[in-house]
Every structure is written in structure tokens, then in C-alpha cells.
Backbone as CSV, one residue per row, in Angstrom:
resi,resn,N_x,N_y,N_z,CA_x,CA_y,CA_z,C_x,C_y,C_z
1,MET,-61.045,-26.044,-31.920,-59.728,-25.610,-31.814,-59.378,-24.653,-30.525
2,LYS,-60.572,-23.611,-30.184,-60.304,-22.783,-29.170,-60.610,-23.479,-27.732
3,ILE,-61.569,-24.576,-28.006,-61.384,-25.214,-26.585,-59.979,-25.999,-26.149
4,LEU,-59.555,-26.633,-27.000,-58.284,-27.017,-27.214,-57.023,-26.266,-26.623
5,LYS,-56.955,-24.829,-27.304,-56.150,-23.677,-27.020,-56.458,-23.475,-25.295
6,THR,-57.710,-23.294,-25.400,-57.671,-23.269,-23.686,-57.463,-24.053,-22.808
7,SER,-57.454,-25.019,-22.913,-57.194,-26.545,-22.267,-55.651,-26.357,-22.345
8,LEU,-55.043,-26.179,-22.924,-53.443,-26.476,-22.785,-53.094,-25.112,-22.475
9,PHE,-53.651,-23.755,-22.576,-53.304,-22.874,-21.356,-53.365,-22.956,-19.786
10,ILE,-54.546,-23.324,-20.129,-54.583,-24.662,-18.542,-53.453,-24.625,-17.635
11,ALA,-53.873,-26.182,-18.465,-52.781,-26.954,-18.374,-51.309,-26.358,-18.208
12,ALA,-50.824,-25.299,-18.491,-49.506,-24.773,-18.991,-49.400,-23.891,-17.507
13,VAL,-50.857,-23.309,-16.902,-50.690,-22.143,-16.130,-50.523,-23.149,-14.967
14,ILE,-51.556,-24.451,-14.540,-50.966,-25.155,-13.611,-49.787,-25.702,-13.216
15,SER,-48.813,-26.189,-14.491,-47.814,-26.628,-14.945,-46.714,-25.404,-14.256
16,THR,-47.193,-24.307,-14.619,-46.205,-22.985,-14.265,-46.038,-23.284,-12.920
17,GLN,-47.159,-22.934,-12.127,-47.824,-22.839,-10.876,-47.224,-23.923,-9.641
18,TRP,-47.101,-24.959,-10.181,-46.406,-26.176,-9.762,-45.037,-26.218,-9.340
19,MET,-44.129,-25.852,-10.924,-42.658,-25.661,-10.977,-42.480,-24.656,-9.916
20,SER,-43.411,-23.225,-10.132,-42.549,-22.493,-8.767,-43.152,-22.390,-7.634
21,ALA,-43.881,-23.410,-7.238,-43.876,-23.924,-5.865,-42.710,-24.391,-5.270
22,GLN,-42.896,-23.637,-3.707,-41.108,-23.958,-3.219,-41.213,-25.385,-2.633
23,PHE,-42.349,-25.774,-2.467,-42.578,-26.996,-1.668,-43.119,-28.048,-2.190
24,LYS,-42.650,-29.547,-2.262,-43.567,-30.330,-3.342,-43.837,-31.524,-2.501
25,GLN,-44.615,-32.403,-2.449,-44.930,-33.723,-1.533,-44.283,-34.766,-2.533
26,ALA,-43.224,-35.313,-2.448,-42.429,-35.999,-2.342,-43.873,-37.864,-3.059
27,PRO,-43.729,-38.404,-3.887,-44.199,-39.759,-4.040,-44.105,-40.400,-3.004
28,LEU,-45.319,-41.338,-2.489,-45.381,-42.231,-1.611,-44.362,-43.293,-1.825
29,PRO,-43.509,-43.767,-1.050,-42.713,-44.803,-1.501,-42.891,-45.996,-2.254
30,TYR,-44.590,-46.127,-1.647,-45.234,-48.092,-1.842,-46.605,-47.598,-1.958
31,ALA,-46.858,-48.717,-2.480,-48.748,-48.566,-2.755,-49.904,-48.417,-1.435
32,TYR,-50.736,-47.631,-1.783,-51.534,-47.479,-0.367,-51.446,-48.431,0.586
33,ASN,-51.730,-49.782,-0.302,-52.345,-51.069,0.470,-51.220,-51.928,0.864
34,ALA,-49.553,-51.198,0.958,-48.332,-52.543,1.356,-48.536,-52.029,2.873
35,LEU,-49.017,-51.238,3.598,-48.731,-51.670,4.885,-49.770,-52.112,5.897
36,GLU,-50.803,-52.873,5.086,-52.283,-53.073,5.336,-52.142,-53.719,6.530
37,ARG,-50.766,-54.418,7.193,-51.021,-55.182,8.135,-50.917,-54.212,9.941
38,SER,-50.617,-52.986,9.623,-50.607,-52.004,10.212,-51.985,-50.709,10.016
39,VAL,-51.820,-50.355,9.029,-52.528,-49.392,8.590,-53.461,-49.632,6.848
40,ASP,-53.931,-49.545,7.257,-55.292,-49.839,5.688,-54.691,-48.924,4.890
41,ALA,-55.831,-49.468,3.519,-55.209,-48.486,2.418,-56.271,-47.777,2.380
42,GLN,-57.234,-47.761,2.643,-58.142,-45.935,2.918,-57.464,-45.356,3.514
43,THR,-57.222,-45.412,4.743,-56.399,-44.789,5.941,-55.024,-43.992,4.802
44,MET,-54.144,-44.803,4.814,-53.413,-44.283,3.828,-53.376,-43.457,2.653
45,GLU,-54.515,-43.940,1.736,-54.884,-43.058,0.547,-55.084,-41.328,0.978
46,ILE,-56.353,-41.705,1.796,-56.628,-40.314,2.425,-55.541,-39.564,3.152
47,HIS,-54.612,-40.054,3.910,-53.717,-39.184,4.774,-52.949,-38.573,3.837
48,TYR,-51.959,-39.136,2.685,-51.410,-39.002,1.986,-51.855,-37.590,0.722
49,SER,-52.890,-38.154,-0.259,-53.409,-37.162,-0.768,-54.282,-36.532,-0.556
50,LYS,-55.160,-36.263,1.051,-55.732,-35.501,0.996,-54.523,-34.478,2.392
51,HIS,-54.935,-35.121,3.932,-53.701,-34.362,4.402,-52.621,-33.696,4.409
52,GLY,-51.912,-34.886,3.836,-50.318,-34.271,3.511,-50.344,-33.429,2.328
53,ALA,-51.126,-33.505,1.192,-50.984,-32.598,0.288,-51.716,-31.329,0.529
54,ALA,-52.817,-31.113,1.227,-53.043,-30.179,1.524,-52.135,-29.206,2.786
55,TYR,-51.525,-29.576,3.237,-50.475,-29.033,4.355,-48.984,-28.402,3.104
56,THR,-48.901,-29.370,2.151,-47.892,-28.218,1.544,-48.737,-27.575,0.424
57,ASN,-49.859,-27.601,0.276,-50.229,-27.046,-0.815,-50.300,-25.698,-0.049
58,ASN,-50.958,-25.565,1.412,-51.454,-24.556,2.370,-50.190,-24.046,2.540
59,LEU,-49.434,-24.301,3.008,-47.746,-23.843,3.238,-47.340,-22.759,1.941
60,ASN,-47.065,-23.386,0.934,-47.003,-22.534,-0.692,-47.885,-21.499,-0.362
61,LYS,-49.104,-21.436,-0.361,-49.744,-20.723,-0.282,-49.319,-19.409,0.430
62,ALA,-49.280,-19.967,1.729,-49.183,-19.117,2.779,-47.257,-18.195,2.546
63,ILE,-47.090,-18.693,2.603,-45.311,-18.177,1.950,-45.287,-17.576,0.845
64,ALA,-46.243,-17.307,-0.245,-46.169,-16.774,-1.696,-46.116,-15.316,-1.304
65,GLY,-44.944,-14.919,-2.113,-44.654,-13.436,-2.068,-43.998,-12.947,-0.731
66,THR,-43.239,-13.891,-0.002,-42.686,-13.431,0.811,-41.176,-13.930,0.694
67,PRO,-40.322,-13.179,2.090,-39.116,-14.123,1.447,-38.790,-15.384,1.841
68,LEU,-39.651,-16.006,2.588,-39.703,-17.685,2.959,-40.090,-18.062,1.797
69,GLU,-39.964,-17.850,0.858,-40.652,-18.138,-0.721,-38.515,-19.396,-1.135
70,LYS,-37.538,-18.043,-0.760,-35.926,-18.197,-0.827,-35.391,-19.426,0.422
71,LYS,-36.100,-19.555,1.546,-35.645,-20.745,2.804,-35.591,-21.935,2.293
72,SER,-34.976,-22.352,3.663,-35.275,-23.898,3.929,-36.532,-24.460,4.818
73,LEU,-36.931,-25.093,4.468,-38.041,-25.935,5.003,-37.388,-25.908,6.724
74,GLU,-36.038,-25.921,6.760,-35.159,-26.096,8.102,-34.929,-24.892,8.650
75,ALA,-34.864,-23.910,7.747,-34.643,-22.325,8.133,-36.185,-21.807,8.825
76,ILE,-37.132,-22.020,8.327,-38.033,-21.552,8.728,-38.813,-22.024,9.575
77,LEU,-38.747,-23.648,10.270,-38.938,-24.018,11.559,-38.167,-23.580,12.870
78,GLY,-37.103,-23.008,11.988,-35.994,-22.748,13.258,-35.944,-21.463,13.359
79,LYS,-37.270,-21.147,13.498,-37.243,-19.249,13.738,-38.859,-18.981,13.366
80,ILE,-39.587,-20.154,13.601,-41.192,-20.818,13.320,-41.730,-19.497,14.464
81,SER,-41.294,-19.255,15.422,-42.104,-18.137,16.271,-42.173,-16.593,15.966
82,ALA,-41.654,-16.408,14.747,-41.989,-15.129,14.011,-42.605,-15.307,13.016
83,GLU,-43.271,-16.220,13.051,-44.227,-16.479,12.028,-45.859,-16.968,12.294
84,SER,-46.595,-16.588,11.221,-48.112,-16.798,11.283,-48.495,-18.089,11.834
85,PRO,-49.914,-18.675,12.432,-49.981,-19.607,12.740,-50.479,-20.595,11.425
86,ALA,-50.795,-19.999,10.324,-50.977,-20.630,8.664,-49.404,-21.160,8.448
87,VAL,-48.399,-20.463,8.676,-46.796,-21.041,8.112,-46.774,-21.926,9.261
88,ARG,-46.804,-21.588,10.382,-46.243,-23.228,11.802,-47.057,-24.063,11.613
89,ASN,-48.386,-24.478,11.364,-49.091,-25.618,11.115,-48.932,-26.115,9.653
90,ASN,-48.727,-25.444,8.552,-48.295,-25.857,7.667,-47.191,-25.795,7.108
91,ALA,-46.112,-25.805,7.615,-44.527,-25.766,7.241,-44.193,-27.072,8.675
92,GLY,-44.962,-27.165,10.017,-44.877,-28.268,10.537,-45.581,-29.368,10.041
93,GLY,-46.282,-29.301,9.522,-47.059,-30.468,8.574,-46.645,-31.166,7.635
94,HIS,-46.366,-30.141,6.976,-45.506,-30.870,5.911,-44.262,-31.337,5.958
95,TYR,-43.423,-30.859,6.597,-42.018,-31.081,7.247,-42.528,-32.906,8.011
96,ASN,-43.586,-32.881,8.495,-43.961,-34.168,9.600,-44.103,-35.203,8.942
97,HIS,-44.799,-34.733,8.050,-45.705,-36.138,6.729,-44.764,-36.276,5.817
98,GLU,-43.644,-35.665,5.468,-42.730,-36.248,4.413,-41.853,-37.225,5.379
99,LEU,-41.206,-36.890,6.725,-40.896,-37.913,7.123,-41.610,-39.498,7.772
100,PHE,-42.384,-38.777,8.091,-43.627,-39.748,8.556,-43.340,-40.933,7.048
101,TRP,-43.324,-40.434,5.815,-44.168,-41.772,4.689,-42.542,-42.131,4.731
102,THR,-41.982,-41.722,4.729,-40.469,-42.435,4.952,-39.642,-43.254,5.510
103,ILE,-40.313,-43.037,6.808,-39.951,-43.817,7.938,-40.588,-45.625,7.986
104,LEU,-41.573,-45.491,7.300,-42.428,-46.820,6.651,-42.937,-47.122,5.875
105,THR,-42.643,-49.052,6.321,-42.174,-49.685,4.766,-42.869,-50.968,5.033
106,PRO,-43.290,-51.995,3.975,-43.441,-53.258,4.079,-42.874,-54.202,4.074
107,GLU,-41.901,-53.482,3.888,-40.400,-54.725,3.924,-40.543,-55.070,6.089
108,LYS,-40.614,-56.780,6.087,-40.544,-57.115,7.408,-39.431,-57.159,7.978
109,ASN,-39.152,-57.265,9.517,-37.990,-56.996,10.289,-36.752,-56.069,9.904
110,THR,-37.087,-55.315,9.392,-35.532,-54.366,9.261,-35.400,-53.941,10.238
111,GLN,-33.677,-53.836,10.609,-33.592,-53.329,12.337,-32.346,-52.341,11.536
112,PRO,-32.357,-51.629,13.513,-31.347,-50.387,13.279,-30.291,-50.571,13.295
113,SER,-29.896,-50.175,12.779,-27.660,-50.520,12.396,-27.289,-50.286,13.662
114,VAL,-26.163,-51.206,13.960,-24.942,-51.260,14.713,-25.170,-49.679,15.548
115,LYS,-24.548,-49.036,14.857,-24.567,-47.600,15.267,-25.846,-46.800,16.149
116,LEU,-27.247,-46.653,15.234,-28.329,-46.610,15.992,-28.496,-47.568,16.873
117,SER,-28.576,-48.872,17.367,-28.663,-49.659,18.681,-27.923,-49.337,19.422
118,LYS,-26.595,-49.422,19.305,-25.739,-49.087,20.143,-26.293,-47.325,21.340
119,ALA,-26.324,-46.180,20.518,-27.170,-44.792,20.880,-28.388,-44.920,21.508
120,ILE,-29.417,-46.247,21.016,-30.423,-46.254,21.538,-30.408,-47.138,22.988
121,VAL,-29.585,-48.119,22.874,-29.047,-48.885,24.313,-28.675,-47.817,25.098
122,GLU,-27.328,-46.771,25.204,-26.890,-45.975,25.865,-28.159,-44.763,26.547
123,SER,-28.807,-43.757,25.706,-29.655,-43.371,25.978,-30.964,-44.099,26.662
124,PHE,-31.354,-45.123,26.307,-32.811,-45.524,26.414,-32.709,-47.315,27.644
125,GLY,-31.375,-47.585,27.649,-30.994,-49.240,28.189,-31.495,-50.213,27.520
126,SER,-32.471,-50.163,26.362,-32.667,-51.774,24.998,-33.686,-50.942,24.595
127,MET,-33.972,-51.579,23.443,-34.419,-51.001,22.424,-36.082,-51.280,22.928
128,ASP,-36.295,-52.145,24.294,-37.512,-52.235,24.786,-38.235,-51.537,25.305
129,ALA,-37.191,-50.609,25.882,-37.368,-49.790,26.374,-37.773,-48.328,26.022
130,PHE,-36.965,-48.347,25.448,-37.309,-47.182,24.009,-38.156,-47.425,22.988
131,LYS,-38.985,-48.337,23.211,-40.459,-48.503,22.481,-41.091,-47.764,23.723
132,GLU,-41.190,-48.472,24.566,-41.653,-48.231,25.622,-42.354,-46.905,26.116
133,LYS,-40.764,-46.033,26.100,-40.635,-44.648,26.604,-41.273,-44.119,25.109
134,MET,-41.201,-44.431,23.713,-41.730,-43.352,22.783,-43.544,-43.863,23.035
135,SER,-43.805,-45.055,23.414,-45.198,-45.378,22.795,-45.778,-44.786,23.817
136,LYS,-45.391,-44.495,24.989,-45.309,-43.751,26.180,-46.326,-42.226,26.206
137,ALA,-44.943,-41.663,25.263,-45.127,-39.914,24.863,-46.411,-40.163,23.777
138,ALA,-46.319,-40.948,22.985,-47.466,-40.817,21.584,-49.071,-40.931,22.599
139,ALA,-48.874,-42.437,23.349,-50.470,-42.782,23.886,-50.369,-41.345,24.865
140,ASP,-49.763,-40.319,25.561,-49.815,-39.340,26.905,-50.059,-38.356,25.623
141,ARG,-50.229,-37.957,24.690,-50.487,-36.499,23.875,-51.414,-36.902,24.000
142,PHE,-52.221,-35.481,24.387,-53.436,-35.176,24.584,-54.326,-34.692,23.230
143,GLY,-54.940,-35.004,22.605,-55.601,-34.921,21.517,-54.574,-34.980,20.301
144,SER,-54.025,-34.332,19.637,-53.717,-34.488,18.116,-52.241,-33.988,18.284
145,GLY,-51.248,-34.823,17.972,-49.606,-34.354,17.647,-48.759,-35.835,17.421
146,TRP,-47.629,-35.281,17.853,-46.440,-36.386,17.517,-46.044,-37.091,18.233
147,ALA,-45.132,-38.226,18.671,-44.270,-38.397,18.968,-42.591,-38.765,18.900
148,TRP,-41.743,-38.366,18.754,-40.682,-37.819,18.298,-39.217,-39.057,19.551
149,LEU,-38.535,-39.833,18.130,-37.215,-39.823,18.429,-36.150,-38.882,17.556
150,ALA,-35.617,-38.112,18.461,-34.661,-36.897,17.625,-33.580,-36.759,18.014
151,VAL,-32.408,-36.458,17.333,-31.377,-36.082,18.234,-30.659,-34.591,18.495
152,ASP,-29.955,-34.549,19.365,-29.977,-32.764,20.175,-28.668,-32.249,20.077
153,LYS,-28.157,-31.385,20.018,-27.125,-30.781,19.142,-25.552,-30.820,20.204
154,SER,-26.005,-31.936,21.055,-24.715,-32.741,21.192,-24.853,-34.273,20.765
155,GLY,-25.661,-34.553,19.887,-25.851,-35.951,19.543,-26.470,-36.807,19.930
156,LYS,-26.917,-36.758,20.891,-27.318,-37.390,22.060,-29.027,-37.774,21.389
157,LEU,-29.643,-39.055,21.789,-30.730,-38.967,21.214,-31.724,-39.254,22.716
158,PHE,-33.170,-38.262,21.858,-34.161,-38.089,23.368,-35.493,-38.419,22.563
159,VAL,-36.693,-38.560,23.736,-37.899,-38.827,23.016,-38.813,-38.192,23.353
160,SER,-39.600,-37.148,22.666,-40.413,-36.450,23.116,-41.764,-36.376,22.599
161,SER,-42.549,-35.163,22.925,-44.041,-35.368,22.165,-44.048,-33.450,21.634
162,THR,-45.133,-33.565,21.064,-45.413,-32.366,20.411,-46.713,-32.129,20.163
163,PRO,-47.304,-31.281,20.476,-48.840,-30.969,19.998,-49.312,-31.264,18.638
164,ASN,-50.074,-30.673,17.499,-50.535,-29.915,16.863,-49.852,-30.601,15.659
165,GLN,-49.295,-30.178,14.826,-47.721,-30.033,14.418,-46.564,-29.420,14.120
166,ASP,-46.427,-29.488,15.673,-44.916,-28.769,15.842,-43.967,-30.292,15.815
167,ASN,-42.707,-29.490,16.313,-41.593,-30.930,15.738,-40.612,-29.768,16.714
168,PRO,-38.953,-31.056,16.992,-38.431,-30.428,17.921,-37.536,-29.815,16.754
169,LEU,-37.754,-29.569,15.419,-36.774,-28.258,15.477,-37.331,-26.756,15.065
170,MET,-38.094,-26.599,15.581,-39.325,-25.434,16.350,-38.589,-24.859,17.195
171,ASP,-38.580,-23.505,17.395,-37.459,-22.681,17.991,-38.652,-22.151,19.471
172,VAL,-40.063,-23.032,19.136,-41.245,-23.007,20.040,-41.393,-24.055,21.400
173,VAL,-40.661,-25.547,20.700,-40.466,-26.407,21.661,-39.747,-26.230,23.169
174,GLU,-40.005,-27.396,23.351,-39.329,-26.970,24.667,-37.513,-28.066,24.605
175,GLU,-37.927,-29.288,23.983,-37.010,-30.641,23.919,-36.566,-29.935,22.154
176,LYS,-35.291,-29.639,21.944,-34.959,-29.080,20.298,-34.335,-30.253,20.504
177,GLY,-34.231,-29.932,18.717,-33.087,-31.259,18.121,-33.692,-31.830,16.672
178,THR,-33.007,-32.544,16.087,-33.668,-33.196,14.455,-34.022,-34.212,14.750
179,PRO,-35.112,-34.228,14.115,-36.412,-36.151,14.533,-35.327,-37.441,13.646
180,VAL,-35.577,-37.941,13.721,-34.905,-39.219,12.931,-36.309,-40.067,12.669
181,LEU,-37.238,-40.061,13.501,-38.584,-41.468,13.607,-39.962,-40.066,14.382
182,GLY,-40.349,-40.069,13.397,-41.651,-39.644,14.131,-43.150,-40.383,14.195
183,ILE,-44.100,-40.499,14.907,-45.132,-41.220,14.866,-46.414,-40.264,15.278
184,ASP,-47.208,-40.094,14.259,-48.715,-39.467,13.660,-49.364,-40.162,14.359
185,VAL,-49.921,-38.972,15.730,-51.180,-40.127,16.804,-52.544,-38.948,16.612
186,TRP,-52.378,-38.387,15.831,-53.684,-37.484,14.698,-54.388,-38.410,14.539
187,GLU,-55.893,-38.611,15.295,-56.746,-39.541,14.449,-56.846,-39.824,13.346
188,HIS,-56.598,-39.239,12.179,-56.573,-39.008,10.993,-55.898,-40.494,10.507
189,ALA,-54.646,-40.652,11.293,-53.584,-41.633,11.065,-53.921,-43.078,11.210
190,TYR,-54.970,-43.342,12.108,-55.268,-44.936,12.524,-57.082,-44.557,12.861
191,TYR,-58.077,-43.764,13.079,-59.002,-44.002,13.354,-60.193,-45.092,12.266
192,LEU,-59.839,-45.282,10.965,-60.888,-46.313,10.426,-60.278,-47.334,10.721
193,LYS,-59.261,-47.870,11.161,-59.053,-49.177,11.279,-59.159,-49.323,12.995
194,TYR,-58.506,-48.183,14.326,-58.383,-48.635,15.106,-59.395,-47.877,15.807
195,GLN,-60.212,-46.875,15.200,-61.223,-46.183,15.868,-60.240,-45.330,16.841
196,ASN,-61.122,-45.643,18.312,-60.135,-45.017,19.266,-59.498,-45.630,19.985
197,LYS,-59.311,-46.735,19.682,-58.090,-47.736,20.021,-56.381,-47.161,20.009
198,ARG,-56.069,-46.009,20.432,-54.605,-45.420,19.954,-53.895,-46.347,20.376
199,ALA,-53.606,-47.169,21.380,-52.696,-47.918,21.918,-52.413,-48.572,20.779
200,ASP,-53.772,-49.572,20.415,-53.708,-50.763,19.374,-52.859,-50.707,18.197
201,TYR,-52.930,-48.960,17.567,-52.610,-48.407,16.226,-50.862,-48.544,17.041
202,LEU,-50.757,-47.845,18.087,-48.800,-47.629,18.450,-48.654,-48.984,18.609
203,ALA,-48.980,-50.192,19.032,-48.426,-50.866,19.177,-48.390,-52.319,17.430
204,ALA,-49.318,-51.972,16.933,-49.626,-52.142,15.389,-48.190,-51.286,14.261
205,ILE,-47.613,-50.302,14.947,-47.364,-49.094,13.825,-45.656,-49.723,13.966
206,TRP,-44.840,-50.114,15.161,-43.872,-50.649,14.797,-43.225,-51.566,14.117
207,ASP,-44.291,-52.677,13.444,-43.879,-53.587,12.249,-43.675,-53.138,11.448
208,ILE,-43.908,-51.907,11.163,-43.958,-51.518,9.930,-43.372,-50.096,9.747
209,VAL,-42.167,-49.808,10.808,-41.270,-48.952,10.860,-40.144,-49.396,9.989
210,ASN,-39.272,-48.278,8.704,-38.720,-48.917,8.419,-36.872,-48.282,8.906
211,TRP,-36.616,-49.184,9.651,-35.488,-48.974,10.341,-33.894,-48.589,9.763
212,ASN,-33.942,-49.273,8.100,-33.321,-48.942,7.642,-32.910,-47.446,7.434
213,GLU,-33.959,-46.550,6.867,-34.143,-45.152,7.012,-34.050,-44.333,8.121
214,VAL,-34.510,-45.037,8.979,-34.169,-44.339,10.297,-32.599,-44.173,10.769
215,SER,-32.303,-45.065,10.688,-30.781,-45.019,10.893,-29.793,-44.317,10.114
216,LYS,-30.381,-44.080,8.600,-29.298,-43.695,7.863,-30.080,-41.990,8.267
217,ARG,-30.623,-41.484,8.581,-30.998,-40.248,9.411,-29.932,-40.609,10.212
218,TYR,-30.095,-40.891,11.706,-29.588,-41.032,12.804,-27.807,-40.648,12.267
219,GLU,-27.684,-41.613,11.304,-26.054,-41.510,11.308,-25.240,-40.209,10.379
220,ALA,-26.133,-39.874,8.950,-26.095,-38.244,8.887,-25.843,-37.492,9.977
221,ILE,-26.616,-37.165,10.689,-26.880,-36.037,11.819,-26.415,-36.382,12.375
222,VAL,-25.493,-37.064,13.092,-23.922,-37.583,14.034,-23.008,-37.120,12.976
223,SER,-22.749,-37.675,11.921,-21.532,-37.087,11.456,-21.573,-35.884,11.066
224,ILE,-22.373,-35.104,11.143,-22.197,-33.633,10.897,-22.429,-32.838,12.171
225,LYS,-22.153,-33.849,13.172,-22.498,-32.350,14.517,-20.748,-33.225,14.910
226,LYS,-20.360,-33.992,14.609,-19.255,-34.130,15.297,-18.386,-33.412,15.186
């Protein structure tokens, strides 16, 4: 009976800690092996359950007992220059990965919406030119980081890349905006399947981009900016 009561107490404490955490990791919207044609199951499992979870947990630890507990993630990122490296790295890591999971899909041949397609052509000339530009931004990022398709304050699309876990929402980056698509080029995102061949990973990832989600994000952002 004593062991049972102790176990229940521990479970209650864990539950309370989880419920009180400001930020949470959303469930992965597909199975670990669902993206095998581009990303292997082991990579997805480690990436989500280890790396992604660590950013979320460490962010909550970094902001515990501070005014940041009551702020949105976007508000924190928008003034990240005032925060510690722990907050910067983990807030960025949490945001970036929570976006990343949603813009991948096992569904084949999803396409950008008419509005997003038009915006891509207006900004980059063609869909192929956009993919080439974004793939180059990802390939040229030295070391770890991300490549982004984002919307600036005027509502125009742009491509950029950032080091480590930085993103366009942060006040420390040169090109600021709201991301609609992000490609993770940290080695943990691809090394088990592609080793040092980042270019092969970048070529393959376009096959699993969830253009339905990217389009939804784009249209929501531009509707607010009008």
C-alpha cells in the first residue's frame, strides 16, 4: 500500500509539472516511419522524441519562475536579444521543430494553393527557381542551422537562412518575418540516412513537404497583414 501511495504521489507530481509547463510538444502528426521515402524512421524518432523534446523541456526550465512564463513564444522570440543563450537556443529550437513537424507529410504530390503559387512566382520567378534558391540557402548554411521561406512585414515572401536555432521571428536576425516553411539542416535531421550528403537530403525533402499546411500558414499570415 505504501509503495502504491508513493507511486501515485510521483505520478501526481509529474502530472502537475506537465500541466504547469508553459510550452508543450505537440504530438507528431504521422508515424515515425511514414516519411521513409525521404527520412528514415530512426531519424524521425530520435529527432522528435530526443532533440525536439529536449528543446521543449529545456525552454520550460529556462523560463521557470520568470515573467517569460506568461508570454507567448512569438513575443519571446521577438525580443530574444534581451534573453540568455539558454532561452534563445531552446525557444528557437522549440518553435522551429514544432513548425517542422507540421510542414512534412506522408501524403504524395501536395501542391501550393493558388494564392501561394502566385506569390512564389511573383517573388522568385517560378516554383523551380524558388526551390533552387531555398535549397541553395540550406546547402550554403555552414554548420548547423535552418533555411526559411517567410513573409516579411509587407506581406512579401523571402528566402533566408539562420544559424543554430535562430529564425526570422527573432530581433537578432537580418531578414525578419514570419516563417511558413523551414528546412532543418542540423546533421541530426539527416545523417543516419544521408551521412555527409546534405544535398541528397535537400533534394529528397521536397517530396514530403506539406504544401497544404504551408499554404494555410501563408494565407493566414497575409490576411492579418492586410
